[in-house]
Backbone as JSON, one array per atom type, in Angstrom:
{
  "sequence": "XXXXXXXXXXXXXXXXXXXXXXXXXXXXXXXXXXXXXXXXXXXXXXXXXXXXXXXXXXXXXXXXXXXXXXXXXXXXXXXXXXXXXXXXXXXXXXXXXXXXXXXXXXXXXXXXXXXXXXXXXXXXXXXXXXXXXXXXXXXXX",
  "N": [[-7.84, 45.37, 83.59], [-6.99, 46.51, 80.38], [-8.68, 48.95, 78.36], [-10.57, 48.06, 75.47], [-9.24, 48.78, 72.29], [-10.61, 51.35, 70.22], [-11.92, 51.31, 67.01], [-12.72, 53.06, 64.12], [-14.43, 52.42, 61.24], [-14.77, 53.53, 58.0], [-16.65, 52.86, 55.48], [-18.38, 52.18, 52.54], [-19.5, 49.89, 51.44], [-21.5, 47.46, 52.58], [-21.05, 44.66, 52.85], [-18.28, 44.36, 52.76], [-17.51, 45.96, 54.92], [-18.7, 44.49, 57.0], [-17.29, 42.06, 56.91], [-14.58, 42.79, 57.58], [-15.1, 44.08, 60.0], [-16.08, 42.01, 61.66], [-13.78, 40.35, 61.94], [-12.02, 42.13, 63.23], [-13.43, 42.61, 65.61], [-13.45, 40.03, 66.71], [-10.78, 39.9, 67.31], [-10.59, 41.57, 69.43], [-11.2, 44.34, 69.26], [-13.18, 47.31, 69.57], [-15.53, 48.19, 67.29], [-16.78, 50.67, 65.26], [-18.93, 51.59, 62.58], [-19.18, 53.64, 59.76], [-21.1, 54.6, 56.97], [-20.72, 56.52, 55.03], [-18.87, 59.48, 54.04], [-19.57, 61.88, 55.43], [-20.94, 60.99, 57.72], [-18.84, 59.5, 58.76], [-16.94, 61.51, 59.39], [-18.33, 62.93, 61.37], [-18.61, 60.89, 63.31], [-15.91, 60.37, 63.86], [-15.14, 62.74, 65.14], [-16.76, 62.64, 67.37], [-16.33, 60.11, 68.61], [-13.54, 59.93, 68.79], [-11.63, 57.85, 67.93], [-9.16, 55.21, 68.4], [-8.0, 54.47, 66.06], [-8.59, 54.97, 62.58], [-10.1, 53.37, 59.89], [-10.18, 53.93, 56.58], [-11.96, 54.21, 53.66], [-11.47, 55.34, 50.3], [-13.15, 56.13, 48.15], [-16.08, 57.34, 48.72], [-19.57, 58.0, 49.41], [-21.05, 61.28, 49.64], [-18.88, 62.62, 51.01], [-15.63, 62.39, 50.12], [-12.92, 60.09, 50.94], [-10.36, 61.37, 51.11], [-11.09, 64.03, 51.4], [-12.37, 63.85, 53.86], [-10.2, 63.02, 55.45], [-8.55, 65.27, 55.18], [-10.15, 67.19, 56.49], [-10.07, 66.12, 59.07], [-7.36, 66.51, 59.69], [-7.24, 69.25, 59.84], [-8.47, 69.94, 62.17], [-7.91, 70.54, 65.55], [-8.62, 68.65, 67.52], [-8.71, 66.22, 66.22], [-6.49, 65.96, 64.68], [-4.19, 64.34, 65.12], [-5.05, 61.72, 64.93], [-4.7, 58.27, 64.18], [-4.78, 57.14, 60.91], [-5.69, 54.79, 58.54], [-5.7, 54.15, 55.22], [-7.72, 52.17, 53.22], [-8.22, 50.81, 50.2], [-9.37, 50.21, 46.81], [-8.15, 51.65, 44.95], [-5.19, 52.41, 43.48], [-3.84, 54.6, 42.49], [-1.03, 56.63, 41.76], [-1.12, 59.43, 42.28], [-3.16, 59.67, 44.12], [-2.14, 58.18, 46.27], [0.12, 59.75, 46.87], [-1.16, 62.1, 47.74], [-2.48, 61.12, 50.01], [-0.24, 60.46, 51.57], [0.77, 63.04, 51.94], [-1.16, 63.98, 53.64], [-0.55, 62.67, 55.89], [-1.1, 59.84, 56.38], [-1.16, 56.77, 58.17], [-0.85, 54.32, 57.0], [-1.32, 52.73, 53.81], [-3.41, 50.61, 52.31], [-4.18, 48.07, 49.94], [-7.27, 46.87, 49.04], [-7.76, 44.7, 47.35], [-5.91, 42.71, 47.86], [-6.13, 42.29, 50.52], [-6.48, 40.45, 53.19], [-8.7, 39.78, 55.93], [-7.23, 39.06, 58.25], [-4.72, 40.19, 57.77], [-5.37, 42.91, 57.77], [-6.16, 43.21, 60.43], [-3.74, 42.58, 61.76], [-2.15, 44.68, 60.86], [-3.48, 46.86, 62.01], [-3.07, 46.23, 64.73], [-0.23, 46.41, 64.84], [0.19, 49.14, 64.21], [-1.18, 50.43, 66.31], [0.29, 49.51, 68.48], [2.71, 50.71, 67.97], [2.17, 53.4, 68.05], [3.19, 55.37, 69.69], [5.66, 55.84, 68.73], [7.74, 57.92, 66.64], [6.0, 59.44, 63.93], [5.8, 57.91, 60.74], [6.88, 58.95, 57.53], [6.37, 59.81, 54.06], [7.26, 57.34, 51.63], [7.57, 55.25, 53.4], [5.25, 55.09, 54.83], [3.42, 53.91, 53.24], [1.89, 50.93, 52.53], [1.48, 48.35, 50.45], [-0.57, 45.8, 50.35], [0.31, 42.44, 49.76]],
  "CA": [[-7.74, 45.06, 82.17], [-7.0, 47.7, 79.53], [-9.86, 49.11, 77.5], [-10.4, 47.62, 74.08], [-9.06, 49.9, 71.36], [-11.76, 51.68, 69.38], [-11.62, 51.5, 65.59], [-13.81, 53.55, 63.28], [-14.29, 52.02, 59.84], [-15.61, 54.31, 57.1], [-16.72, 51.97, 54.31], [-19.73, 52.26, 52.0], [-19.98, 48.58, 51.0], [-21.82, 46.75, 53.83], [-20.46, 43.32, 52.95], [-16.85, 44.54, 53.07], [-17.45, 46.44, 56.29], [-19.05, 43.39, 57.9], [-16.19, 41.1, 56.91], [-13.47, 43.32, 58.36], [-15.58, 44.37, 61.35], [-16.14, 40.76, 62.4], [-12.41, 39.94, 62.28], [-11.48, 43.05, 64.23], [-14.13, 42.35, 66.88], [-12.92, 38.76, 67.23], [-9.43, 40.17, 67.8], [-10.65, 42.4, 70.64], [-11.41, 45.76, 69.01], [-14.54, 47.84, 69.48], [-15.57, 48.72, 65.92], [-17.94, 51.43, 64.8], [-18.9, 51.68, 61.13], [-19.91, 54.71, 59.08], [-21.26, 54.2, 55.57], [-20.4, 57.61, 54.12], [-17.86, 60.38, 54.57], [-20.12, 62.84, 56.38], [-21.15, 60.24, 58.97], [-17.51, 59.16, 59.26], [-16.34, 62.69, 59.99], [-19.05, 63.19, 62.62], [-18.26, 59.85, 64.27], [-14.51, 60.56, 64.25], [-15.08, 63.84, 66.09], [-17.47, 62.25, 68.58], [-15.72, 58.94, 69.25], [-12.09, 60.05, 68.88], [-11.15, 56.47, 67.96], [-7.72, 54.98, 68.42], [-7.56, 54.32, 64.68], [-9.65, 55.04, 61.58], [-9.92, 52.67, 58.62], [-10.87, 54.86, 55.7], [-12.04, 53.98, 52.23], [-11.26, 56.6, 49.59], [-14.31, 56.49, 47.34], [-17.24, 57.3, 49.6], [-20.61, 58.98, 49.11], [-21.24, 62.52, 50.4], [-17.59, 63.25, 51.28], [-14.69, 61.3, 49.85], [-11.99, 59.8, 52.01], [-9.31, 62.38, 51.24], [-11.71, 65.23, 51.97], [-12.57, 63.55, 55.27], [-8.87, 63.05, 56.06], [-8.13, 66.67, 55.23], [-10.93, 67.83, 57.56], [-9.53, 65.64, 60.35], [-6.04, 67.12, 59.91], [-7.43, 70.68, 60.1], [-9.12, 70.09, 63.48], [-6.97, 70.21, 66.63], [-9.08, 67.48, 68.28], [-8.58, 64.98, 65.43], [-5.3, 66.09, 63.84], [-3.2, 63.28, 65.33], [-5.64, 60.38, 64.87], [-4.11, 57.33, 63.22], [-5.68, 56.83, 59.81], [-5.24, 53.82, 57.56], [-6.55, 54.1, 54.04], [-7.8, 50.87, 52.55], [-8.92, 51.17, 48.97], [-9.04, 49.49, 45.59], [-7.52, 52.63, 44.06], [-3.75, 52.51, 43.73], [-3.26, 55.64, 41.63], [0.08, 57.3, 42.43], [-1.48, 60.76, 42.77], [-3.97, 59.46, 45.32], [-1.23, 57.75, 47.33], [0.91, 60.93, 47.25], [-2.01, 63.0, 48.53], [-2.67, 60.47, 51.31], [1.01, 60.66, 52.29], [0.84, 64.45, 52.33], [-2.1, 64.14, 54.75], [0.0, 61.92, 57.01], [-1.76, 58.58, 56.69], [-0.26, 55.83, 58.82], [-0.65, 53.21, 56.08], [-2.22, 52.7, 52.66], [-3.55, 49.19, 51.97], [-5.04, 47.76, 48.81], [-8.29, 45.87, 49.4], [-7.72, 43.53, 46.47], [-5.02, 41.71, 48.43], [-6.16, 42.49, 51.97], [-7.24, 39.5, 53.99], [-9.05, 40.35, 57.24], [-6.15, 38.84, 59.21], [-3.67, 41.19, 57.49], [-5.86, 44.19, 58.24], [-6.11, 43.17, 61.88], [-2.35, 42.65, 62.21], [-1.69, 46.05, 60.59], [-4.07, 47.7, 63.06], [-2.34, 45.92, 65.96], [1.12, 46.97, 64.74], [0.13, 50.6, 64.27], [-1.56, 50.85, 67.66], [1.42, 49.19, 69.36], [3.81, 51.63, 67.68], [1.69, 54.77, 67.87], [4.0, 56.32, 70.45], [6.88, 56.08, 67.97], [7.59, 59.03, 65.7], [5.23, 59.1, 62.73], [6.53, 57.68, 59.5], [6.46, 59.84, 56.44], [6.76, 59.41, 52.72], [6.97, 56.0, 51.13], [7.54, 54.3, 54.51], [3.89, 55.01, 55.34], [2.54, 53.21, 52.28], [2.07, 49.48, 52.47], [0.55, 47.73, 49.53], [-0.68, 44.39, 50.74], [0.53, 41.49, 48.66]],
  "C": [[-7.85, 46.36, 81.35], [-8.24, 47.73, 78.66], [-9.55, 48.6, 76.1], [-10.2, 48.83, 73.19], [-10.3, 50.09, 70.48], [-11.28, 51.97, 67.97], [-12.88, 52.02, 64.91], [-13.5, 53.14, 61.85], [-15.27, 52.85, 59.01], [-15.57, 53.59, 55.75], [-18.17, 51.93, 53.82], [-20.28, 50.94, 51.48], [-20.23, 47.71, 52.24], [-21.15, 45.39, 53.96], [-18.97, 43.37, 53.27], [-16.7, 44.98, 54.52], [-17.71, 45.31, 57.28], [-17.92, 42.38, 58.02], [-15.03, 41.57, 57.79], [-13.87, 43.59, 59.8], [-15.58, 43.1, 62.21], [-14.74, 40.32, 62.84], [-11.83, 40.83, 63.37], [-12.14, 42.84, 65.59], [-13.63, 41.06, 67.51], [-11.52, 38.94, 67.82], [-9.42, 41.2, 68.93], [-10.83, 43.89, 70.45], [-12.89, 46.1, 69.1], [-14.6, 48.57, 68.15], [-16.89, 49.43, 65.67], [-17.8, 51.58, 63.29], [-19.75, 52.86, 60.67], [-19.96, 54.37, 57.61], [-21.04, 55.32, 54.55], [-19.45, 58.58, 54.82], [-18.36, 61.36, 55.6], [-20.33, 62.17, 57.73], [-19.8, 59.88, 59.59], [-16.83, 60.33, 59.96], [-17.0, 63.0, 61.33], [-18.67, 62.17, 63.69], [-16.82, 59.99, 64.75], [-14.41, 61.65, 65.32], [-15.75, 63.48, 67.42], [-16.74, 61.15, 69.34], [-14.24, 59.12, 69.57], [-11.46, 58.66, 68.99], [-9.63, 56.39, 68.03], [-7.15, 54.9, 67.01], [-8.78, 54.39, 63.76], [-9.22, 54.26, 60.35], [-10.78, 53.4, 57.61], [-10.8, 54.43, 54.25], [-11.86, 55.34, 51.55], [-12.53, 57.04, 48.87], [-15.58, 56.24, 48.15], [-18.3, 58.28, 49.12], [-20.55, 60.16, 50.09], [-19.97, 63.3, 50.69], [-16.55, 62.17, 51.06], [-13.64, 61.19, 50.96], [-10.89, 60.84, 52.19], [-9.85, 63.69, 51.77], [-11.93, 65.05, 53.47], [-11.23, 63.64, 56.01], [-8.36, 64.49, 56.2], [-8.86, 67.42, 56.35], [-10.43, 67.38, 58.93], [-8.22, 66.34, 60.68], [-6.14, 68.61, 60.23], [-7.99, 70.96, 61.48], [-8.15, 69.66, 64.58], [-7.35, 68.93, 67.37], [-8.81, 66.17, 67.54], [-7.29, 64.93, 64.6], [-4.36, 64.89, 63.93], [-3.78, 61.86, 65.29], [-4.91, 59.53, 63.82], [-5.15, 57.0, 62.15], [-4.99, 55.88, 58.85], [-6.21, 53.88, 56.4], [-6.53, 52.68, 53.51], [-8.75, 51.06, 51.39], [-8.55, 50.21, 47.85], [-8.26, 50.38, 44.62], [-6.05, 52.78, 44.42], [-3.09, 53.58, 42.86], [-2.18, 56.4, 42.4], [-0.29, 58.68, 42.99], [-2.31, 60.66, 44.04], [-3.07, 59.07, 46.5], [-0.37, 58.92, 47.8], [0.09, 61.88, 48.11], [-2.27, 62.41, 49.92], [-1.41, 60.63, 52.17], [1.13, 62.09, 52.79], [-0.05, 64.72, 53.55], [-1.75, 63.23, 55.93], [-0.79, 60.67, 57.37], [-0.71, 57.63, 57.27], [0.08, 54.67, 57.89], [-1.66, 53.31, 54.95], [-2.26, 51.26, 52.19], [-4.5, 49.01, 50.8], [-5.99, 46.62, 49.18], [-8.17, 44.59, 48.59], [-6.89, 42.39, 47.05], [-5.1, 41.66, 49.95], [-7.08, 41.49, 52.66], [-7.58, 40.15, 55.33], [-7.93, 40.17, 58.29], [-5.02, 39.85, 59.01], [-4.09, 42.57, 57.96], [-5.74, 44.26, 59.76], [-4.67, 43.27, 62.39], [-1.76, 44.04, 61.95], [-2.21, 47.0, 61.66], [-3.3, 47.48, 64.37], [-0.95, 46.55, 65.96], [1.11, 48.48, 64.89], [-0.23, 51.09, 65.66], [-0.42, 50.61, 68.64], [2.53, 50.22, 69.19], [3.4, 53.09, 67.63], [2.47, 55.8, 68.67], [5.31, 56.63, 69.74], [6.67, 57.29, 67.07], [6.84, 58.57, 64.45], [6.15, 58.91, 61.55], [6.02, 58.64, 58.45], [6.88, 59.24, 55.12], [6.42, 57.97, 52.42], [6.96, 54.96, 52.25], [6.11, 54.11, 55.02], [2.96, 54.21, 54.44], [2.9, 51.74, 52.26], [1.05, 48.95, 51.5], [0.55, 46.26, 49.83], [-0.45, 43.49, 49.53], [0.48, 40.07, 49.17]]
}
């Protein structure tokens, strides 16, 4: 039997993290949770997860700073990162695209089942060439 994919969720709101974590675990993922950007960066480097779910507005180190640090490190440069945020500002989305995020999802419309199916799709297709630009941004509706 193949190992369960490991997902790291970096989310500072415990109730949101718990909701998504439970769904992902029920769907067969091993999920670790970090509640701030510094802890998330440390866990990403230690765990080398299959995929990172990253909030943007985090204490100690924001999500884009964390993503930038991951992209600068050879060990974490190619990790799949999905941003899930309530912030849909165009400049934020452009910066996330520049940092090669796999997807950008809006929490306001993101049911746990949609998050889980997005994770499954990205992991299934991770061997495909990375998408760039607007193809990488998915606003859940």
